[in-house]
C-alpha atoms as one frame of an Amber mdcrd trajectory, in Angstrom:
protein
 -59.466 215.506 190.864 -60.132 218.700 189.683 -62.697 220.971 191.194 -64.230
 221.739 187.962 -64.552 217.797 186.620 -66.285 216.588 189.898 -69.603 218.269
 188.924 -69.391 217.401 185.300 -68.725 213.616 186.367 -71.566 213.609 189.087
 -73.748 215.317 185.567 -72.558 211.991 183.681 -73.231 209.632 185.969 -76.745
 211.139 187.026 -77.131 210.838 183.225 -75.791 207.239 182.963 -78.187 206.033
 185.348 -80.973 207.736 183.664 -80.122 206.209 180.605 -79.812 202.587 181.437
 -83.186 202.958 183.454 -84.753 203.785 179.908 -82.775 201.252 178.679 -84.450
 198.649 181.029 -87.681 200.055 180.462 -87.264 199.702 176.958 -86.060 195.886
 176.862 -88.951 195.197 179.011 -91.027 196.750 176.508 -89.878 194.800 174.007
 -90.051 191.839 175.272 -93.920 192.616 176.489 -93.947 193.431 172.574 -92.211
 190.164 171.561 -94.910 187.569 173.421 -97.819 189.838 171.973 -95.924 189.180
 168.199 -95.632 185.552 168.839 -99.115 185.405 170.181-100.637 187.764 167.207
 -98.610 185.742 164.703 -99.708 182.303 165.972-103.498 183.599 165.465-102.243
 184.574 162.068-101.124 181.211 161.262-104.516 179.176 163.347-106.691 181.554
 160.677-104.764 180.161 157.845-105.312 176.714 158.838-108.670 177.282 159.233
-109.173 179.410 155.913-107.303 176.157 153.944-109.691 173.483 155.803-112.816
 175.358 154.479-111.534 175.729 151.459-111.130 171.711 151.518-114.415 171.171
 152.444-116.491 169.633 149.280-119.536 171.832 148.823-122.616 171.601 150.968
-125.345 170.418 148.511-128.927 171.314 149.921-131.287 168.724 151.634-133.456
 167.337 148.823-137.079 169.171 149.246-139.819 166.574 149.770-142.085 166.395
 147.695-145.576 166.915 148.479-147.819 163.248 148.652-149.420 162.043 145.720
-153.293 161.964 146.345-155.579 159.638 145.115-157.635 160.518 142.359-160.108
 158.578 143.126-163.717 160.900 143.976-164.048 158.838 147.217-160.755 160.164
 148.720-162.266 164.008 148.102-165.586 162.761 149.739-163.581 161.084 153.360
-161.510 164.508 153.011-164.735 166.728 152.894-166.163 164.325 155.948-163.637
 165.181 157.833-163.374 168.603 157.263-166.471 168.924 158.529-166.543 167.031
 161.044-166.147 168.876 164.536-163.607 166.738 166.165-162.170 163.111 165.801
-164.193 160.238 163.886-164.112 156.872 164.682-164.514 154.557 161.250-167.679
 153.567 162.058-168.920 157.922 161.998-166.621 158.294 158.896-168.936 155.334
 157.471-172.186 156.505 158.207-171.528 160.115 156.988-169.969 159.100 153.670
-173.882 156.704 153.416-175.707 160.332 154.759-173.494 161.661 151.637-174.415
 159.571 149.333-178.425 158.897 149.864-178.668 162.602 149.996-176.836 162.524
 146.869-179.079 160.226 145.120-182.231 161.887 146.219-181.280 164.795 144.622
-180.402 162.833 141.431-183.933 161.225 142.012-185.315 164.521 142.665-186.506
 162.922 145.792-185.136 165.496 148.583
């Protein structure tokens, strides 16, 4: 071979090795990106299925509010509640009856003017 051609061939070989190395790296990157792209596609598909499932659910109905209990209109009920409100602690039925009788006798005394 010609002395002038040999250095050119060496430069071509060196450049070829460099380009082949770059191509190998880029192919590896492409493989990594392809894997990542598949993962992202799967996630998009999963999100689409989740959205479709949520949209197919029937609308949520709120729990009906519990209505407050209807309290008796009889005045004795309010008298019993007043006794409990004035009590210092728990009461027995006997104590409740005595307190109601005591209130009743006070009212009767006031009504008769004999306090």
